[in-house]
TIMITOR-595766 format. One record per residue (C-alpha): residue in one letter; x, y, z; residue number from 1. Coordinates in steps of 0.05 Angstrom, whole numbers. Example, Ala and Ser with C-alpha at 12.3 -4.5 7.8 and 13.67 -1.06 7.14 Angstrom:
<pts>
PT residuo   east  north     up num
PT       a    246    -90    156   1
PT       s    273    -21    143   2
</pts>
This chain:
<pts>
PT residuo   east  north     up num
PT       x      0      0      0   1
PT       x     23     71    -15   2
PT       x     40    111     47   3
PT       x     16    183     50   4
PT       x     49    235     95   5
PT       x     24    306    107   6
PT       x     82    355    112   7
PT       x     52    424    127   8
PT       x    117    462    122   9
PT       x    123    532     92  10
PT       x    184    576     82  11
PT       x    162    618     24  12
PT       x    180    690     38  13
PT       x    108    705     58  14
PT       x     81    682    -10  15
PT       x     59    612     11  16
PT       x     19    623     74  17
PT       x    -41    577     68  18
PT       x     -3    519     35  19
PT       x      5    487    103  20
PT       x    -70    471     98  21
PT       x    -64    434     32  22
PT       x    -55    363     58  23
PT       x   -121    363     95  24
PT       x   -157    399     38  25
PT       x   -131    350    -14  26
PT       x   -153    291     27  27
PT       x   -221    321     38  28
PT       x   -228    331    -37  29
PT       x   -205    260    -49  30
PT       x   -269    236    -15  31
PT       x   -305    258    -79  32
PT       x   -263    212   -123  33
PT       x   -291    141   -120  34
PT       x   -239    109   -164  35
PT       x   -178    130   -204  36
PT       x   -172    122   -280  37
PT       x   -140     54   -272  38
PT       x   -204     31   -238  39
PT       x   -175     27   -168  40
PT       x   -228     43   -115  41
PT       x   -211    103    -71  42
PT       x   -232    102      2  43
PT       x   -199    156     44  44
PT       x   -215    118    108  45
PT       x   -171     60     86  46
PT       x   -110    101     67  47
PT       x    -45     92    105  48
PT       x    -35    163    132  49
PT       x     12    202    176  50
PT       x     30    274    190  51
PT       x     96    306    209  52
PT       x     74    359    259  53
PT       x    113    423    247  54
PT       x    121    493    278  55
PT       x    134    538    218  56
PT       x    161    592    263  57
PT       x    220    547    278  58
PT       x    251    530    211  59
PT       x    312    495    239  60
PT       x    269    447    281  61
PT       x    219    437    224  62
PT       x    274    416    175  63
PT       x    304    370    228  64
PT       x    236    337    239  65
PT       x    222    330    164  66
PT       x    290    298    152  67
PT       x    288    250    212  68
PT       x    217    227    197  69
PT       x    229    220    123  70
PT       x    292    178    129  71
PT       x    255    129    174  72
PT       x    195    127    127  73
PT       x    238    117     65  74
PT       x    273     58     98  75
PT       x    208     26    120  76
PT       x    159     40     63  77
PT       x    163     17    -10  78
PT       x    131     81    -37  79
PT       x    111    146     -2  80
PT       x     73    208    -24  81
PT       x     88    272     15  82
PT       x     34    325     14  83
PT       x     61    396     25  84
PT       x     66    450     44  85
PT       x    107    493     -2  86
PT       x    169    471    -42  87
PT       x    217    485     15  88
PT       x    198    418     46  89
PT       x    231    383    -13  90
PT       x    300    404     13  91
PT       x    297    360     75  92
PT       x    256    306     42  93
PT       x    305    299    -16  94
PT       x    364    300     32  95
PT       x    333    241     68  96
PT       x    322    207      1  97
PT       x    395    219    -18  98
PT       x    420    189     48  99
PT       x    370    131     43 100
PT       x    397    114    -26 101
PT       x    468    115      0 102
PT       x    448     66     54 103
PT       x    417     20      2 104
PT       x    472     27    -50 105
PT       x    423     59    -98 106
PT       x    435    118   -144 107
PT       x    385    174   -129 108
PT       x    349    208   -186 109
PT       x    305    270   -180 110
PT       x    253    292   -231 111
PT       x    222    360   -215 112
PT       x    159    388   -248 113
PT       x    160    463   -236 114
PT       x    152    529   -272 115
PT       x    214    554   -234 116
PT       x    283    525   -222 117
PT       x    284    541   -147 118
PT       x    359    553   -152 119
PT       x    362    624   -124 120
PT       x    424    641    -82 121
PT       x    421    618    -11 122
PT       x    412    671     43 123
PT       x    473    672     88 124
PT       x    459    637    154 125
PT       x    399    598    128 126
PT       x    435    545     87 127
PT       x    405    490    129 128
PT       x    333    512    114 129
PT       x    329    545     45 130
PT       x    265    577     21 131
PT       x    220    549    -33 132
PT       x    259    591    -83 133
PT       x    327    562    -64 134
PT       x    315    491    -40 135
PT       x    344    457   -102 136
PT       x    409    498   -100 137
PT       x    414    480    -26 138
PT       x    404    406    -42 139
PT       x    458    406    -96 140
PT       x    506    443    -51 141
PT       x    492    391      3 142
PT       x    516    336    -45 143
PT       x    460    315    -92 144
PT       x    492    300   -160 145
PT       x    464    350   -211 146
PT       x    473    300   -268 147
PT       x    417    260   -235 148
PT       x    368    318   -235 149
PT       x    317    333   -290 150
PT       x    277    398   -289 151
PT       x    211    393   -327 152
PT       x    167    451   -349 153
PT       x    212    508   -328 154
PT       x    189    573   -360 155
PT       x    214    631   -317 156
PT       x    287    633   -297 157
PT       x    324    686   -258 158
PT       x    392    703   -290 159
PT       x    428    676   -227 160
PT       x    390    610   -234 161
PT       x    407    606   -308 162
PT       x    480    614   -291 163
PT       x    477    561   -236 164
PT       x    441    511   -281 165
PT       x    491    520   -336 166
PT       x    549    514   -288 167
PT       x    522    450   -258 168
PT       x    499    422   -327 169
PT       x    428    407   -301 170
PT       x    383    380   -355 171
PT       x    318    416   -371 172
PT       x    257    391   -409 173
PT       x    222    455   -433 174
PT       x    147    459   -440 175
PT       x    151    465   -516 176
PT       x    189    400   -519 177
PT       x    132    366   -482 178
PT       x     80    397   -527 179
PT       x    117    378   -590 180
PT       x    115    304   -572 181
PT       x     86    286   -504 182
PT       x     96    211   -512 183
PT       x    168    211   -536 184
PT       x    189    264   -486 185
PT       x    157    223   -430 186
PT       x    196    163   -455 187
PT       x    261    203   -451 188
PT       x    245    224   -379 189
PT       x    230    153   -358 190
PT       x    294    127   -391 191
PT       x    333    181   -354 192
PT       x    306    155   -287 193
PT       x    300     80   -296 194
PT       x    352     28   -277 195
PT       x    357    -29   -228 196
PT       x    411     12   -192 197
PT       x    369     76   -188 198
PT       x    313    101   -144 199
PT       x    268    158   -166 200
PT       x    241    217   -127 201
PT       x    187    257   -163 202
PT       x    175    329   -140 203
PT       x    110    361   -165 204
PT       x    101    436   -159 205
PT       x     29    451   -181 206
PT       x     52    514   -217 207
PT       x     79    472   -273 208
PT       x      6    470   -294 209
PT       x    -22    531   -329 210
PT       x    -58    579   -282 211
PT       x   -122    569   -322 212
PT       x   -124    499   -290 213
PT       x    -88    512   -224 214
PT       x    -96    585   -203 215
PT       x    -87    575   -127 216
PT       x    -12    579   -120 217
PT       x     38    633   -102 218
PT       x     72    648   -168 219
PT       x     27    644   -229 220
PT       x     64    631   -294 221
PT       x     23    630   -359 222
PT       x     39    580   -413 223
PT       x     41    516   -372 224
PT       x     15    446   -382 225
PT       x    -59    431   -383 226
PT       x    -84    390   -324 227
PT       x    -98    332   -373 228
PT       x    -26    332   -398 229
PT       x      1    333   -328 230
PT       x    -44    276   -305 231
PT       x    -22    235   -365 232
PT       x     52    245   -349 233
PT       x     40    226   -276 234
PT       x      3    163   -297 235
PT       x     61    143   -341 236
PT       x    116    156   -290 237
PT       x     76    123   -235 238
PT       x     85     56   -271 239
PT       x    160     58   -259 240
PT       x    179      4   -210 241
PT       x    236     45   -180 242
PT       x    191    105   -161 243
PT       x    206    111    -87 244
PT       x    176    178    -66 245
PT       x    133    235    -91 246
PT       x    119    304    -63 247
PT       x     62    349    -84 248
PT       x     71    421    -64 249
PT       x     50    494    -71 250
PT       x    -26    483    -71 251
PT       x    -59    538    -30 252
PT       x   -131    521    -10 253
PT       x   -140    590     22 254
PT       x   -130    623    -46 255
PT       x   -171    568    -78 256
PT       x   -236    586    -43 257
PT       x   -251    639    -95 258
PT       x   -236    590   -152 259
PT       x   -284    535   -132 260
PT       x   -226    495   -102 261
PT       x   -205    473   -172 262
PT       x   -130    471   -155 263
PT       x   -143    429    -93 264
PT       x   -188    383   -133 265
PT       x   -131    375   -184 266
PT       x    -85    357   -126 267
PT       x   -134    304   -104 268
PT       x   -139    277   -175 269
PT       x    -62    273   -179 270
PT       x    -60    237   -112 271
PT       x   -113    187   -135 272
PT       x    -72    170   -197 273
PT       x    -11    157   -154 274
PT       x    -46    107   -108 275
</pts>
């Protein structure tokens, strides 16, 4: 059974307040989905659930708790879905994934769906708990091999991020490449990640989806994927036997109230397809 963990962490420069409520909101919306598209029945009462309880006013302690809980979960569970929270939680989750892979003699691979690279310079003194704009740079500087990272759907880069990505030779799949041939590009992504010696972590920032389909997030970037395209890609990648962990982040149910909760419902739909 897939293990689901709520991680209500936020460190988003004031832009992500409300994302800490996403886990509960997504699970509430999941009650309206009776089966996923593979025909698997969905019953929220039967899900294997846990929450990492966090105090977002204490970032150092929050990151410590996320890391310690995640490394235990990753050693015990065959597949885990982490419900954020904003993208800052991925720093400690992916650090735990990296160390878990080392313990199991596996090569860690990270595929990130995001409109942004999240490679902004780290603020001095906060290297151990980077914001949602800097978590990936922090992860790489902690020791995650950039050749095992694939950024998908990036469409707004700061000049400093562009320089960092080029310096580290991080691979990017641009949105136009996906649109030109969704099937073949998905094949390329799966080939990048699959091997008996590799384990895959999939990080899903909802803003990779066009704001027309997912308006309740902090940084709206026009020109993204449709919700249907995104769901299709998730369905394909979810078939990979070496998929170890997934995080779903940056959904803000507080902002979503004026949009009929469409972003939260999309989060529930994504979660249902991962079960």
